[in-house]
C-alpha positions in Angstrom: 109.7 141.8 112.4 107.6 141.5 109.3 105.4 138.4 109.0 106.3 135.9 106.3 104.1 135.9 103.2 101.3 133.5 103.8 99.3 133.0 100.6 95.9 131.3 100.4 94.7 133.3 97.4 95.9 130.6 95.1 93.3 127.9 94.9 95.0 124.6 94.2 93.8 121.2 93.1 95.3 118.5 95.2 95.3 114.9 94.1 95.1 111.9 96.3 94.3 108.2 95.7 90.7 108.5 96.9 89.9 112.2 96.6 90.6 115.3 94.5 90.5 118.6 96.4 89.6 121.4 94.1 88.3 125.0 94.5 84.7 125.2 95.7 82.5 127.5 93.6 78.9 128.3 92.9 78.4 125.1 90.9 78.7 123.2 94.2 75.8 124.9 95.9 73.1 122.2 95.2 75.4 119.3 96.1 76.5 121.0 99.4 72.9 121.8 100.2 72.0 118.1 99.8 74.9 117.1 102.1 73.9 119.7 104.7 70.3 118.5 104.6 71.5 115.3 106.5 70.8 115.7 110.2 73.8 113.6 111.2 76.2 115.8 109.3 74.9 118.9 111.0 75.1 117.2 114.4 78.7 115.9 114.0 79.9 119.4 112.8 78.2 121.2 115.6 76.0 123.2 113.2 72.9 122.6 115.3 72.2 122.6 119.0 69.2 120.2 119.2 67.8 117.0 117.6 64.7 119.0 116.6 66.9 121.6 114.8 68.8 118.8 113.1 65.6 117.3 111.7 64.5 120.6 110.1 65.0 120.6 106.3 68.0 122.5 105.1 66.8 124.9 102.4 69.5 126.9 100.7 68.7 130.6 100.3 70.3 133.3 98.1 72.9 134.1 100.8 74.0 130.4 100.8 74.3 130.5 97.0 76.3 133.7 97.1 78.6 132.3 99.7 79.6 129.3 97.5 79.9 131.5 94.4 82.3 133.8 96.3 84.7 131.1 97.6 87.2 131.4 94.7 87.6 135.2 95.4 88.6 134.8 99.0 92.2 135.8 99.9 92.0 135.1 103.6 90.8 131.5 103.5 90.9 128.4 101.3 87.7 126.5 100.6 88.1 123.2 98.7 85.6 120.7 97.4 86.2 117.1 98.4 85.5 115.1 95.2 85.5 111.3 95.4 87.8 110.2 92.5 85.9 106.9 91.9 82.5 108.5 91.3 83.6 112.1 90.6 80.8 113.2 93.1 81.2 116.0 95.6 81.5 114.4 99.0 82.0 117.5 101.1 84.3 120.4 101.8 87.5 121.1 103.6 88.6 124.6 104.6 91.5 126.6 106.0 90.2 129.6 107.8 91.0 131.9 110.7 94.3 132.7 109.1 96.9 134.3 111.4 99.7 135.5 109.1 101.8 136.9 112.0 101.8 133.6 113.9 101.6 131.5 110.7 98.6 129.5 111.8 95.2 128.6 110.4 92.2 126.5 111.4 91.1 123.5 109.5 87.5 122.3 109.3 86.0 119.5 107.2 82.5 118.3 106.4 81.9 114.9 104.7 78.4 113.8 103.6 77.1 110.7 105.4 77.2 108.7 102.2 81.0 109.1 101.9 81.9 108.6 105.6 83.9 105.6 106.7 85.7 105.2 103.4 89.0 107.1 104.2 88.1 110.1 102.1 88.1 112.5 105.1 91.4 111.1 106.3 93.1 111.6 102.9 91.5 115.1 102.5 92.9 116.2 105.9 96.3 114.8 105.1 96.4 116.5 101.7 95.3 119.9 103.0 97.5 119.8 106.1 100.6 118.9 104.1 99.8 121.7 101.6 99.3 124.2 104.4 102.6 123.4 106.1 104.7 123.1 103.0 103.2 125.3 100.3 101.2 128.0 102.1 103.9 128.6 104.7 102.0 127.9 107.9 103.9 126.5 110.9 100.7 125.2 112.6 97.3 124.0 111.7 94.6 123.9 114.4 91.2 122.4 114.5 88.3 121.8 116.9 86.4 118.5 117.2 83.4 117.8 119.4 83.9 115.1 122.0 80.7 113.5 120.6 82.6 112.8 117.4 85.2 110.2 118.5 85.7 108.8 114.9 86.9 112.2 113.7 89.1 112.6 116.8 90.8 109.3 116.0 91.3 110.3 112.3 93.0 113.6 113.4 95.3 111.7 115.9 96.2 109.2 113.2 97.4 112.0 110.9 99.5 113.5 113.7 97.3 116.2 115.3 97.7 116.4 119.1 95.2 117.5 121.7 96.1 120.9 123.0 93.2 121.2 125.4 89.7 120.2 126.1 87.1 122.9 126.8 84.4 121.3 129.0 80.9 122.2 128.0 81.9 124.6 125.3 78.7 123.9 123.5 75.4 122.1 124.1 73.3 119.6 122.3 69.7 118.9 123.4 70.5 120.9 126.5 73.5 118.7 127.5 77.0 120.1 127.7 79.4 118.9 124.9 83.2 119.3 125.3 85.3 120.7 122.4 88.7 119.2 121.8 91.2 121.7 120.4 94.0 120.0 118.4 97.1 121.1 116.6 99.7 119.9 114.2 103.0 121.8 113.8 105.7 121.5 111.2 107.8 118.5 112.0 105.2 116.7 114.1 103.4 114.6 111.5 
């Protein structure tokens, strides 16, 4: 049986009340570097494994710049900028990656700068992209992983309709202590 056409090569702009999701590109490099320079952002996303590593300055290099410049050309993933509508400032990014066309699934990940956290921007961004993925892209399931040390994000995902699939004890570490990863999923018809 042939897999259904799953297309993420089209880079949409999705409008919400609080955020606009638009294609990420090379012009977003400096703003994303500033967001990633925040130790708390890197800790919450699991980008670092120690407090010392989190405190190190994030300095974008040429590979980082090329990465963002290449986002519009990707056909196997969808990278969108989260822009706060009120200020028109880049607040973070939201991504569909790990696309599995045969099983019609993809992984979602999100990163919001500390300055924009707690305002509902992340909640709206996840809702918008999840809805787009399940209705327009043709996916039947969106998955994600959240660290047990990020209960606020876990609550947001549950509020949207994501359900815990399993918890992987000690899947990663932070400052030498084990940190559980919570795998979550939302399927068509569950939201």
